[in-house]
MOPAC internal coordinates of N, CA, C and O (Angstrom, degrees):
PM7 1SCF
backbone

  N    0.0000 0     0.00 0     0.00 0    0    0    0
  C    1.4302 1     0.00 0     0.00 0    1    0    0
  C    1.4854 1   112.24 1     0.00 0    2    1    0
  O    1.2310 1   118.10 1   -51.71 1    3    2    1
  N    1.2730 1   121.23 1   128.29 1    3    2    1
  C    1.4569 1   121.78 1  -179.96 1    5    3    2
  C    1.5959 1   108.09 1   -85.31 1    6    5    3
  O    1.2310 1   122.13 1   -12.92 1    7    6    5
  N    1.3186 1   113.53 1   167.08 1    7    6    5
  C    1.5183 1   118.69 1  -172.08 1    9    7    6
  C    1.4536 1   107.74 1  -103.04 1   10    9    7
  O    1.2310 1   120.77 1   -14.46 1   11   10    9
  N    1.3384 1   116.14 1   165.54 1   11   10    9
  C    1.4717 1   120.76 1   170.74 1   13   11   10
  C    1.4836 1   108.50 1   -77.22 1   14   13   11
  O    1.2310 1   121.11 1   -41.02 1   15   14   13
  N    1.2846 1   115.49 1   138.98 1   15   14   13
  C    1.4773 1   124.67 1  -179.56 1   17   15   14
  C    1.5591 1   107.47 1  -114.27 1   18   17   15
  O    1.2310 1   123.14 1   -43.94 1   19   18   17
  N    1.3715 1   111.59 1   136.06 1   19   18   17
  C    1.4755 1   117.63 1   176.73 1   21   19   18
  C    1.4931 1   104.68 1   -97.32 1   22   21   19
  O    1.2310 1   120.08 1   -59.46 1   23   22   21
  N    1.3194 1   117.45 1   120.54 1   23   22   21
  C    1.4620 1   123.88 1  -177.97 1   25   23   22
  C    1.5244 1   109.14 1  -150.96 1   26   25   23
  O    1.2310 1   119.93 1   -47.91 1   27   26   25
  N    1.3457 1   117.74 1   132.09 1   27   26   25
  C    1.4345 1   123.34 1   178.96 1   29   27   26
  C    1.4482 1   115.93 1    48.17 1   30   29   27
  O    1.2310 1   120.37 1  -129.81 1   31   30   29
  N    1.3459 1   116.89 1    50.19 1   31   30   29
  C    1.4312 1   127.38 1  -178.69 1   33   31   30
  C    1.5331 1   115.03 1    57.87 1   34   33   31
  O    1.2310 1   121.37 1  -147.45 1   35   34   33
  N    1.3691 1   114.98 1    32.55 1   35   34   33
  C    1.4598 1   121.26 1   177.97 1   37   35   34
  C    1.5126 1   108.28 1  -142.20 1   38   37   35
  O    1.2310 1   121.67 1   -31.91 1   39   38   37
  N    1.3688 1   114.41 1   148.09 1   39   38   37
  C    1.4387 1   121.27 1   166.38 1   41   39   38
  C    1.5313 1   104.42 1   -92.02 1   42   41   39
  O    1.2310 1   121.14 1   -48.89 1   43   42   41
  N    1.3243 1   115.42 1   131.11 1   43   42   41
  C    1.4950 1   119.30 1  -177.72 1   45   43   42
  C    1.5966 1   108.17 1  -131.49 1   46   45   43
  O    1.2310 1   125.02 1   -29.39 1   47   46   45
  N    1.3329 1   107.97 1   150.61 1   47   46   45
  C    1.4895 1   113.54 1   176.82 1   49   47   46
  C    1.5703 1   106.87 1  -163.29 1   50   49   47
  O    1.2310 1   122.53 1   -35.68 1   51   50   49
  N    1.3223 1   112.76 1   144.32 1   51   50   49
  C    1.4971 1   121.32 1   177.72 1   53   51   50
  C    1.5152 1   107.16 1  -108.61 1   54   53   51
  O    1.2310 1   120.78 1   -54.61 1   55   54   53
  N    1.3339 1   116.10 1   125.39 1   55   54   53
  C    1.4511 1   121.87 1   176.20 1   57   55   54
  C    1.4871 1   109.92 1  -107.69 1   58   57   55
  O    1.2310 1   119.45 1   -33.94 1   59   58   57
  N    1.2999 1   118.66 1   146.06 1   59   58   57
  C    1.4472 1   123.91 1  -176.28 1   61   59   58
  C    1.5669 1   107.76 1  -134.22 1   62   61   59
  O    1.2310 1   122.24 1   -50.14 1   63   62   61
  N    1.3648 1   113.32 1   129.86 1   63   62   61
  C    1.4930 1   117.37 1  -176.85 1   65   63   62
  C    1.5689 1   108.33 1  -121.79 1   66   65   63
  O    1.2310 1   124.06 1    -1.35 1   67   66   65
  N    1.2829 1   109.81 1   178.65 1   67   66   65
  C    1.5218 1   117.60 1  -175.98 1   69   67   66
  C    1.5483 1   110.56 1   -65.78 1   70   69   67
  O    1.2310 1   121.59 1   141.43 1   71   70   69
  N    1.4274 1   114.56 1   -38.57 1   71   70   69
  C    1.4731 1   117.52 1  -178.18 1   73   71   70
  C    1.5466 1   105.78 1  -158.10 1   74   73   71
  O    1.2310 1   122.86 1     6.50 1   75   74   73
  N    1.3872 1   112.12 1  -173.50 1   75   74   73
  C    1.4930 1   117.08 1   180.00 1   77   75   74
  C    1.4709 1   114.92 1   -66.38 1   78   77   75
  O    1.2310 1   121.87 1   142.25 1   79   78   77
  N    1.3433 1   114.02 1   -37.75 1   79   78   77
  C    1.4560 1   118.95 1  -178.76 1   81   79   78
  C    1.5971 1   113.23 1   -61.72 1   82   81   79
  O    1.2310 1   121.31 1   141.41 1   83   82   81
  N    1.3207 1   115.10 1   -38.59 1   83   82   81
  C    1.4480 1   122.04 1  -179.86 1   85   83   82
  C    1.5452 1   107.00 1   -70.49 1   86   85   83
  O    1.2310 1   119.76 1   137.85 1   87   86   85
  N    1.2752 1   118.07 1   -42.15 1   87   86   85
  C    1.5276 1   124.22 1   176.66 1   89   87   86
  C    1.4405 1   112.84 1   -58.52 1   90   89   87
  O    1.2310 1   121.68 1   135.55 1   91   90   89
  N    1.4144 1   114.39 1   -44.45 1   91   90   89
  C    1.4158 1   120.05 1  -174.75 1   93   91   90
  C    1.5843 1   108.65 1   -72.05 1   94   93   91
  O    1.2310 1   120.90 1   141.84 1   95   94   93
  N    1.2851 1   115.89 1   -38.16 1   95   94   93
  C    1.4812 1   121.67 1  -179.50 1   97   95   94
  C    1.5553 1   107.43 1   -64.39 1   98   97   95
  O    1.2310 1   118.95 1   139.69 1   99   98   97
  N    1.3442 1   119.61 1   -40.31 1   99   98   97
  C    1.3958 1   125.02 1   175.31 1  101   99   98
  C    1.5313 1   111.10 1   -59.78 1  102  101   99
  O    1.2310 1   120.41 1   134.48 1  103  102  101
  N    1.3315 1   116.81 1   -45.52 1  103  102  101
  C    1.5268 1   121.39 1  -178.30 1  105  103  102
  C    1.5629 1   108.54 1   -68.75 1  106  105  103
  O    1.2310 1   118.83 1   147.80 1  107  106  105
  N    1.3272 1   119.84 1   -32.20 1  107  106  105
  C    1.3782 1   121.76 1   176.10 1  109  107  106
  C    1.5805 1   113.88 1   -66.83 1  110  109  107
  O    1.2310 1   122.31 1   139.75 1  111  110  109
  N    1.3515 1   113.19 1   -40.25 1  111  110  109
  C    1.4483 1   121.54 1   175.84 1  113  111  110
  C    1.5410 1   108.80 1   -65.97 1  114  113  111
  O    1.2310 1   118.85 1   134.13 1  115  114  113
  N    1.2388 1   119.79 1   -45.87 1  115  114  113
  C    1.5067 1   126.00 1   176.56 1  117  115  114
  C    1.5251 1   110.91 1   -57.28 1  118  117  115
  O    1.2310 1   121.38 1   134.70 1  119  118  117
  N    1.2765 1   114.97 1   -45.30 1  119  118  117
  C    1.4561 1   121.47 1  -176.93 1  121  119  118
  C    1.5196 1   111.06 1   -61.08 1  122  121  119
  O    1.2310 1   121.17 1   141.71 1  123  122  121
  N    1.3456 1   115.36 1   -38.29 1  123  122  121
  C    1.5166 1   119.46 1   178.82 1  125  123  122
  C    1.5027 1   110.60 1   -68.03 1  126  125  123
  O    1.2310 1   120.89 1   136.89 1  127  126  125
  N    1.3420 1   115.91 1   -43.11 1  127  126  125
  C    1.4600 1   118.28 1  -178.13 1  129  127  126
  C    1.5729 1   110.29 1   -70.14 1  130  129  127
  O    1.2310 1   120.13 1   140.52 1  131  130  129
  N    1.2976 1   117.35 1   -39.48 1  131  130  129
  C    1.4417 1   124.11 1   178.61 1  133  131  130
  C    1.5187 1   112.02 1   -59.75 1  134  133  131
  O    1.2310 1   122.57 1   134.70 1  135  134  133
  N    1.3241 1   112.67 1   -45.30 1  135  134  133
  C    1.4217 1   118.37 1   177.73 1  137  135  134
  C    1.5682 1   113.77 1   -61.23 1  138  137  135
  O    1.2310 1   120.43 1   137.38 1  139  138  137
  N    1.3482 1   116.78 1   -42.62 1  139  138  137
  C    1.4211 1   120.42 1   177.82 1  141  139  138
  C    1.6342 1   111.99 1   -66.61 1  142  141  139
  O    1.2310 1   121.65 1   148.28 1  143  142  141
  N    1.2933 1   114.44 1   -31.72 1  143  142  141
  C    1.4631 1   119.09 1   176.67 1  145  143  142
  C    1.5366 1   111.33 1   -82.26 1  146  145  143
  O    1.2310 1   120.53 1   173.12 1  147  146  145
  N    1.2938 1   116.60 1    -6.88 1  147  146  145
  C    1.4948 1   121.34 1  -172.71 1  149  147  146
  C    1.5242 1   111.21 1    49.62 1  150  149  147
  O    1.2310 1   120.84 1  -131.97 1  151  150  149
  N    1.3612 1   116.00 1    48.03 1  151  150  149
  C    1.3940 1   123.19 1  -179.55 1  153  151  150
  C    1.5569 1   109.14 1  -149.56 1  154  153  151
  O    1.2310 1   120.35 1   -69.23 1  155  154  153
  N    1.3369 1   116.93 1   110.77 1  155  154  153
  C    1.4398 1   122.01 1  -165.98 1  157  155  154
  C    1.4954 1   114.68 1  -113.39 1  158  157  155
  O    1.2310 1   120.86 1   -46.23 1  159  158  157
  N    1.3514 1   115.96 1   133.77 1  159  158  157
  C    1.5166 1   120.32 1  -174.34 1  161  159  158
  C    1.4609 1   106.19 1   -79.38 1  162  161  159
  O    1.2310 1   124.79 1   -16.90 1  163  162  161
  N    1.3741 1   108.41 1   163.10 1  163  162  161
  C    1.4919 1   119.26 1   166.68 1  165  163  162
  C    1.5270 1   102.03 1  -102.76 1  166  165  163
  O    1.2310 1   119.31 1   -51.56 1  167  166  165
  N    1.2806 1   118.92 1   128.44 1  167  166  165
  C    1.5076 1   119.43 1  -176.56 1  169  167  166
  C    1.4900 1   113.15 1  -153.73 1  170  169  167
  O    1.2310 1   122.21 1   -17.72 1  171  170  169
  N    1.2848 1   113.38 1   162.28 1  171  170  169
  C    1.5018 1   124.22 1   176.31 1  173  171  170
  C    1.5107 1   107.11 1  -131.88 1  174  173  171
  O    1.2310 1   122.73 1   -24.09 1  175  174  173
  N    1.2757 1   112.38 1   155.91 1  175  174  173
  C    1.5250 1   121.27 1   174.00 1  177  175  174
  C    1.4970 1   110.07 1  -134.94 1  178  177  175
  O    1.2310 1   121.37 1   -45.80 1  179  178  177
  N    1.3826 1   114.98 1   134.20 1  179  178  177
  C    1.3925 1   120.86 1   170.46 1  181  179  178
  C    1.5200 1   108.52 1  -138.15 1  182  181  179
  O    1.2310 1   120.46 1   -70.74 1  183  182  181
  N    1.2230 1   116.73 1   109.26 1  183  182  181
  C    1.4731 1   124.77 1  -176.95 1  185  183  182
  C    1.4736 1   112.04 1    53.97 1  186  185  183
  O    1.2310 1   119.49 1    77.40 1  187  186  185
  N    1.2980 1   118.58 1  -102.60 1  187  186  185
  C    1.5243 1   122.27 1  -175.66 1  189  187  186
  C    1.4888 1   110.12 1   -99.87 1  190  189  187
  O    1.2310 1   116.98 1  -174.46 1  191  190  189
  N    1.3201 1   123.36 1     5.54 1  191  190  189
  C    1.4567 1   122.62 1  -175.20 1  193  191  190
  C    1.5419 1   109.80 1  -115.30 1  194  193  191
  O    1.2310 1   121.40 1   -37.69 1  195  194  193
  N    1.3559 1   114.92 1   142.31 1  195  194  193
  C    1.3880 1   119.65 1   174.83 1  197  195  194
  C    1.5484 1   107.94 1  -132.48 1  198  197  195
  O    1.2310 1   121.75 1   -56.59 1  199  198  197
  N    1.3356 1   114.26 1   123.41 1  199  198  197
  C    1.4438 1   119.73 1  -178.44 1  201  199  198
  C    1.5429 1   108.93 1  -106.76 1  202  201  199
  O    1.2310 1   121.06 1   -54.44 1  203  202  201
  N    1.2721 1   115.58 1   125.56 1  203  202  201
  C    1.4497 1   120.92 1  -174.61 1  205  203  202
  C    1.5070 1   111.87 1  -120.52 1  206  205  203
  O    1.2310 1   121.22 1   -45.79 1  207  206  205
  N    1.3492 1   115.27 1   134.21 1  207  206  205
  C    1.4803 1   122.80 1   173.16 1  209  207  206
  C    1.5964 1   108.84 1  -119.46 1  210  209  207
  O    1.2310 1   121.80 1   -43.97 1  211  210  209
  N    1.2947 1   114.16 1   136.03 1  211  210  209
  C    1.5007 1   114.50 1   177.99 1  213  211  210
  C    1.5460 1   109.28 1  -129.68 1  214  213  211
  O    1.2310 1   121.25 1   -43.73 1  215  214  213
  N    1.3218 1   115.21 1   136.27 1  215  214  213
  C    1.4687 1   122.71 1   170.43 1  217  215  214
  C    1.5249 1   106.87 1  -161.17 1  218  217  215
  O    1.2310 1   122.31 1   -11.53 1  219  218  217
  N    1.3124 1   113.18 1   168.47 1  219  218  217
  C    1.4744 1   117.37 1  -171.19 1  221  219  218
  C    1.5593 1   106.83 1  -109.37 1  222  221  219
  O    1.2310 1   122.21 1   -70.91 1  223  222  221
  N    1.3166 1   113.37 1   109.09 1  223  222  221
  C    1.4392 1   117.87 1  -176.14 1  225  223  222
  C    1.5489 1   111.26 1   -65.33 1  226  225  223
  O    1.2310 1   118.44 1   146.21 1  227  226  225
  N    1.3069 1   120.58 1   -33.79 1  227  226  225
  C    1.4375 1   121.30 1  -174.55 1  229  227  226
  C    1.5059 1   113.08 1   -72.35 1  230  229  227
  O    1.2310 1   120.59 1   170.41 1  231  230  229
  N    1.4364 1   116.49 1    -9.59 1  231  230  229
  C    1.3854 1   116.62 1   177.52 1  233  231  230
  C    1.6014 1   109.22 1  -110.48 1  234  233  231
  O    1.2310 1   122.16 1  -157.56 1  235  234  233
  N    1.3091 1   113.48 1    22.44 1  235  234  233
  C    1.4737 1   118.78 1   176.46 1  237  235  234
  C    1.5892 1   109.41 1    88.53 1  238  237  235
  O    1.2310 1   120.83 1  -161.73 1  239  238  237
  N    1.2950 1   116.01 1    18.27 1  239  238  237
  C    1.5457 1   117.47 1   177.82 1  241  239  238
  C    1.5206 1   112.50 1    83.49 1  242  241  239
  O    1.2310 1   120.75 1  -150.20 1  243  242  241
  N    1.3139 1   116.17 1    29.80 1  243  242  241
  C    1.4861 1   119.09 1   175.21 1  245  243  242
  C    1.4872 1   109.71 1   -94.47 1  246  245  243
  O    1.2310 1   122.45 1   -15.50 1  247  246  245
  N    1.3549 1   112.91 1   164.50 1  247  246  245
  C    1.4805 1   118.82 1   176.83 1  249  247  246
  C    1.5606 1   104.44 1   -88.99 1  250  249  247
  O    1.2310 1   120.75 1   -50.72 1  251  250  249
  N    1.3653 1   116.17 1   129.28 1  251  250  249
  C    1.4531 1   122.24 1  -177.25 1  253  251  250
  C    1.5107 1   110.73 1  -126.64 1  254  253  251
  O    1.2310 1   121.94 1    -1.29 1  255  254  253
  N    1.2253 1   113.90 1   178.71 1  255  254  253
  C    1.5726 1   119.04 1   173.49 1  257  255  254
  C    1.4456 1   110.99 1   -60.35 1  258  257  255
  O    1.2310 1   118.44 1   151.21 1  259  258  257
  N    1.3502 1   120.58 1   -28.79 1  259  258  257
  C    1.4880 1   121.75 1   177.36 1  261  259  258
  C    1.5301 1   108.82 1   -63.46 1  262  261  259
  O    1.2310 1   118.58 1   141.97 1  263  262  261
  N    1.3158 1   120.31 1   -38.03 1  263  262  261
  C    1.4305 1   125.09 1  -178.07 1  265  263  262
  C    1.5442 1   109.02 1   -69.86 1  266  265  263
  O    1.2310 1   120.28 1   138.95 1  267  266  265
  N    1.3370 1   117.07 1   -41.05 1  267  266  265
  C    1.4234 1   119.49 1   177.80 1  269  267  266
  C    1.4427 1   112.66 1   -67.74 1  270  269  267
  O    1.2310 1   119.46 1   145.12 1  271  270  269
  N    1.3181 1   118.63 1   -34.88 1  271  270  269
  C    1.4660 1   121.33 1   179.35 1  273  271  270
  C    1.4953 1   108.05 1   -68.21 1  274  273  271
  O    1.2310 1   116.05 1   139.24 1  275  274  273
  N    1.2959 1   125.11 1   -40.76 1  275  274  273
  C    1.3728 1   128.87 1  -179.50 1  277  275  274
  C    1.5858 1   108.95 1   -70.78 1  278  277  275
  O    1.2310 1   120.48 1   141.65 1  279  278  277
  N    1.2946 1   116.69 1   -38.35 1  279  278  277
  C    1.4846 1   119.22 1   173.60 1  281  279  278
  C    1.4714 1   112.76 1   -57.42 1  282  281  279
  O    1.2310 1   121.71 1   133.10 1  283  282  281
  N    1.3666 1   114.33 1   -46.90 1  283  282  281
  C    1.4457 1   121.01 1   175.36 1  285  283  282
  C    1.5476 1   113.04 1   -53.83 1  286  285  283
  O    1.2310 1   121.73 1   132.52 1  287  286  285
  N    1.2981 1   114.30 1   -47.48 1  287  286  285
  C    1.4124 1   122.14 1  -177.18 1  289  287  286
  C    1.5498 1   109.74 1   -64.19 1  290  289  287
  O    1.2310 1   121.67 1   139.58 1  291  290  289
  N    1.3381 1   114.41 1   -40.42 1  291  290  289
  C    1.5008 1   118.78 1   177.24 1  293  291  290
  C    1.4259 1   112.41 1   -64.83 1  294  293  291
  O    1.2310 1   120.72 1   139.55 1  295  294  293
  N    1.3389 1   116.23 1   -40.45 1  295  294  293
  C    1.5560 1   118.52 1   178.42 1  297  295  294
  C    1.5369 1   109.58 1   -64.02 1  298  297  295
  O    1.2310 1   119.64 1   144.30 1  299  298  297
  N    1.2922 1   118.29 1   -35.70 1  299  298  297
  C    1.4663 1   121.19 1   176.01 1  301  299  298
  C    1.4956 1   110.66 1   -60.57 1  302  301  299
  O    1.2310 1   121.15 1   133.15 1  303  302  301
  N    1.3505 1   115.41 1   -46.85 1  303  302  301
  C    1.4838 1   120.75 1   176.79 1  305  303  302
  C    1.5297 1   110.34 1   -59.51 1  306  305  303
  O    1.2310 1   120.04 1   134.44 1  307  306  305
  N    1.3150 1   117.52 1   -45.56 1  307  306  305
  C    1.4547 1   116.49 1   177.77 1  309  307  306
  C    1.5276 1   114.25 1   -59.82 1  310  309  307
  O    1.2310 1   121.21 1   135.75 1  311  310  309
  N    1.3510 1   115.28 1   -44.25 1  311  310  309
  C    1.4567 1   116.32 1   178.34 1  313  311  310
  C    1.5407 1   112.03 1   -60.38 1  314  313  311
  O    1.2310 1   120.92 1   138.74 1  315  314  313
  N    1.3120 1   115.84 1   -41.26 1  315  314  313
  C    1.5382 1   118.25 1   177.75 1  317  315  314
  C    1.5304 1   112.86 1   -67.46 1  318  317  315
  O    1.2310 1   120.45 1   148.97 1  319  318  317
  N    1.4436 1   116.74 1   -31.03 1  319  318  317
  C    1.3986 1   120.77 1   176.32 1  321  319  318
  C    1.5220 1   112.47 1   -68.72 1  322  321  319
  O    1.2310 1   120.04 1   142.07 1  323  322  321
  N    1.2924 1   117.52 1   -37.93 1  323  322  321
  C    1.4252 1   121.72 1  -174.27 1  325  323  322
  C    1.5181 1   113.99 1  -101.34 1  326  325  323
  O    1.2310 1   122.41 1  -179.88 1  327  326  325
  N    1.3551 1   112.98 1     0.12 1  327  326  325
  C    1.4453 1   118.98 1  -179.02 1  329  327  326
  C    1.5335 1   118.42 1   -80.38 1  330  329  327
  O    1.2310 1   120.10 1   180.00 1  331  330  329

């Protein structure tokens, strides 16, 4: 599993899954958690890959504890998806 990288005031990570269906299921699970946390990622999806960027717009686009908390929740979803 790769780590989150802080770059250009964003946490970034690329996730890779077995196929599109697994990637989309991951995105659906992340969307539910993000909505509950009221903190939404910037992301793209191409077949089995999901690229996520996190930062906090209300603080001028900086990386905050809110981003790290969502990143941790996303990693947990990834572990459950691939587990």
